[in-house]
N, C-alpha and C positions, 0 to 999 in steps of 0.2 A: 752116091746114094745106095743104101743097102736095099736088098730085095723086098723087105717088108716095111718100108717107111715112106712117108711123104715128106715134102719140103714145104715149110710155111715161111712166107716172106711178108714183111710189112716195112715199106720204105727201105732203109739200108740194113734192117735187121733180118736175119735168116736163121731158121731153126729146123733141124730134122726132127721128125716125130716118128717113133717106132710104133707100128701097128701090132696089136696083140691078136693072135689067132682067135677067130670067132667073135671079135669085138666089132660092132658097127660104129665107127667113129664118124661123127657128122661135123660139118662146117661149124655149127653152133657149139659143139663140144670143144673144138679147137679154139674158137673165139673166146670161150669162157676160160679155158685152161691157160691160154697164153696172152690174155689181154694185158696184164701187167708186165710180163717178160718182154713182149715185143712192142709194147705201147700201141695196141690196137684200139683205135677209136670205136666207140659203140656204133657209130654211123658209117664206118668204113664198108665199102663194097667188097664182097667176096668174089674172087675171080679165079677160074680154072681154065687155062688156055686163054681163049679170047671170049669166054662165056661167063656172064655174071650168074652166080648160083645162090640159092637160098640156104639158110642155116640148117635146114633138114636134109640137105644133100649128103649122102654117105660117101666117104672118101675111099679111094682105091689106091693100093700100093703103087708107087712110081709117079703119082700126081704131084704137081706143084700148086699149092693154094696161096694166092696173093690177097692181101687185104689192102685196098686202095682207098685213100682219103678222097672224098668227093670234092670236085672243084668248087672253089669258093668257101670251103670250110676252114675255120680257124682252129689252130691247135695241133 
């Protein structure tokens, strides 16, 4: 992982995302931008580390953001 990037995971899909200086990239921004690319379900939980986070959470370089399908969900 590069110095100014985050890693986004959804199931078996994995995508590095470069952070632009002075840009506040949120979980919701990533969800919107990568929904089709990583097949992120609209109801998927966003998790950083072992903590569920909201879509307004600002991401920091070096973090890994996971989108996890909720148990019992189809698709």
